[in-house]
C-alpha positions, 0 to 999 in steps of 0.5 A: 268757140265750140262747134259740134255736129253728129260726128265731130266737136272742135273748140278752141280755148284761149292762150292765157295771158301770160302766153299770148304774145307765144302762143294764138290759142289751143284747141280741142277736136274729138270725132268719129268720120276719119271723112269730117276731120280731115276736112275740120282741119283743112289746109295747114298753111296758116304762117304758124307751128304748132304741136299736136297730142293724140290719144292713145286710145283712139285713131291716129293722124297721119300725112303724107301717108306716113303715122305722125306719133302719139305727140309731135311738134310741127313746124312752118306748112308752105305746101298744101298737106293735109292731114288725114284720120285713121278711125276716131280720133281725140286730140288737144294742140297748140298754135304757136305765134310764127316764131314760136318754134323758136321763142318756146323752144330755142330751135332753129325754126327753119329746120323744122319747115314742113316736118314734125318732130316726136316731143319723146327726142325733146329734151325736157318732156317730163312724160308729158303725153301719159299725165295728157293721156291721164287727165280728166278733162280738156281744162287739166290737159290745158293746165298741163300744156300750159305749165310745161311750155311756160318751163320750156319758155323760161328755161331755154334762155333764148330771146326773141329777135326784136327785129323780126318780130317787129317785121312779122307783126307789120306784116300780118297786121298788113295781111301782106301786102307791104313793101318787104323793102321799105321793112328791110330799110326801115330795120336797116338790115341787108336783104340777106341778113334780113332774111337769113335772121327772119328764117331762123325765128320764124322758119320761111322767108319774109316773102313767103310769110306775107304770101301765107298772109296774104292767102290766110285773109283771102281765106277769110274773107271767101268763109264769110261771104264778104264778097260779091264775085272773085275778082273783089277778093282778089282786088282786095286782097292786093293780089295782082289780079284774079288770076294770081289769086286763084293760083296762090289760093290752090297752092295753099288749099289745093283746090281753087276758090269756086272747088272751096265756096262749092264745100263750103256749101255742102259741108258748112263752114264750121266744118272746115278750119277755122282762124 
């Protein structure tokens, strides 16, 4: 999928078949308007870790007033912290599956929640940022990233946790509307063991992951205008009531559903990050 206007170009690129168990998609972003770039990213609370490479000859991203590295890996985001851009930007990124930090890099995912790490600090980066800078096209960049990630996966010797993988799939398929107690009992795990293993693989607790999946489903419905009134979204996404929906939405997005809808009307959906 490609999105473009006078200030920004944004493209989602499917992961190759052999990487789809680990990667949701690649993306590229290029623009010269810092405000438009911030809207393109939107809330990063999506239940997935990721990786971002920003070309050094363009601008730089900042997060909480901190300039981010040229290439960095980030963990689960559980609060509304948006990326901003200093000037123009040219970036390529990866959105991993929820357990990507563990399955791809062998990391304890909980250690990077609401944080990031410079790729240069990871073993085996092999001048990756320099290769991406020298790449002549987006296709070449994605090929370079795919090969590097495949080597990480095959070389880290880490097996995923099939019980956590199953739990993630069930929670995501239900958009968070699932009994965690029933799921835990089906897996024959104690609550403490379930939470510990889930947090190590995914970076957050099953309960918080469920809330984020529920929020993402409501966000998608709001973006698609598939409702008559906001209480419909709250009901159809299994919120206790409209006030719970509004509170959760504001926690993860930084604005109320009403404010978000107004922003959609003013800028168009293409200027707000699609999932």
